[in-house]
VOKOLLO-934004 format. One line per 3 residues: number of its first residue (from 1); for each residue x, y, z of C-alpha. Coordinates in Angstrom, 1 decimal. Layout:
residues N
NUM> X,Y,Z | ...
end
This chain:
residues 102
1> 0.8,-55.6,-39.2 | 3.6,-53.6,-37.5 | 4.7,-54.9,-34.0
4> 3.7,-52.7,-31.1 | 6.5,-51.0,-29.2 | 5.9,-51.6,-25.5
7> 7.5,-48.3,-24.5 | 5.3,-46.4,-27.0 | 2.2,-48.3,-25.7
10> 3.0,-47.3,-22.1 | 3.6,-43.7,-23.2 | 0.2,-43.5,-24.8
13> -1.5,-45.4,-21.9 | -0.2,-42.6,-19.7 | -1.3,-39.9,-22.1
16> -4.8,-41.3,-22.4 | -5.1,-41.7,-18.7 | -4.0,-38.1,-18.1
19> -6.6,-36.8,-20.5 | -9.3,-38.9,-18.8 | -8.4,-37.3,-15.5
22> -8.2,-33.8,-16.9 | -11.2,-31.5,-17.2 | -10.4,-31.0,-20.9
25> -12.1,-32.5,-23.9 | -10.0,-34.7,-26.2 | -9.6,-31.8,-28.7
28> -8.6,-29.3,-26.1 | -6.2,-31.7,-24.4 | -4.4,-32.6,-27.7
31> -4.2,-29.0,-28.7 | -2.8,-28.0,-25.3 | -0.2,-30.7,-25.2
34> 0.7,-30.8,-28.9 | -0.7,-34.3,-29.7 | -2.1,-35.2,-33.1
37> -5.8,-35.8,-32.6 | -6.0,-38.7,-35.0 | -3.0,-40.4,-33.2
40> -4.6,-39.8,-29.8 | -7.9,-41.4,-31.0 | -6.1,-44.3,-32.5
43> -4.3,-45.1,-29.2 | -7.3,-44.5,-27.1 | -9.3,-47.1,-29.1
46> -6.4,-49.5,-29.3 | -5.8,-49.4,-25.5 | -9.6,-49.6,-24.8
49> -9.7,-53.1,-26.4 | -6.7,-54.2,-24.3 | -8.0,-53.1,-20.9
52> -9.9,-55.7,-18.9 | -13.6,-54.9,-18.5 | -14.5,-53.4,-15.2
55> -16.2,-55.8,-12.9 | -18.9,-54.9,-10.4 | -18.7,-56.5,-7.0
58> -21.4,-56.4,-4.3 | -21.0,-53.6,-1.7 | -22.1,-54.3,1.8
61> -23.0,-51.4,4.1 | -21.9,-51.9,7.7 | -24.7,-49.7,8.9
64> -26.2,-46.2,8.1 | -24.0,-43.2,8.5 | -25.3,-39.7,9.0
67> -25.1,-37.4,5.9 | -21.8,-35.6,5.7 | -19.7,-38.3,7.3
70> -16.8,-40.2,5.8 | -17.2,-43.4,3.8 | -14.5,-46.2,4.0
73> -14.0,-48.3,0.9 | -12.0,-51.5,1.3 | -10.4,-53.2,-1.8
76> -8.4,-56.2,-0.9 | -6.0,-55.1,1.9 | -6.3,-51.4,0.9
79> -8.6,-49.0,2.7 | -9.7,-45.7,1.2 | -11.5,-43.0,3.3
82> -13.8,-40.9,1.2 | -14.7,-37.6,2.6 | -17.4,-35.1,1.5
85> -16.1,-33.1,-1.5 | -13.7,-35.8,-2.6 | -12.1,-35.7,-6.1
88> -14.0,-38.3,-8.2 | -11.3,-38.6,-10.8 | -8.7,-39.3,-8.2
91> -10.9,-41.9,-6.5 | -11.5,-43.6,-9.9 | -7.8,-43.7,-10.6
94> -7.1,-45.2,-7.2 | -9.8,-47.9,-7.5 | -8.5,-48.8,-11.0
97> -4.9,-49.0,-9.8 | -5.9,-51.3,-6.9 | -7.9,-53.5,-9.2
100> -5.1,-53.8,-11.7 | -3.0,-57.0,-11.9 | 0.0,-55.0,-13.1
end
């Protein structure tokens, strides 16, 4: 088996992440950016097996908020204020980054 080039792996991790945040299908994303579909799928699968599984933690509500108000999410020392109409992909990326050990 060929050794994995860390730089190449990081490059593809970024590409796979970018596709996940885009509104494009894998086919459309690869076509738009000039990536070979088979290569993208290879790296997506390879990286999926390297990523730690997401863990669920209990969420404790500090009370009831009226509809349409902000929600504050605390992860460790970080605090994220979520407002109505928030960008779900951006929130997911932020939560993943805060939960990462990198």
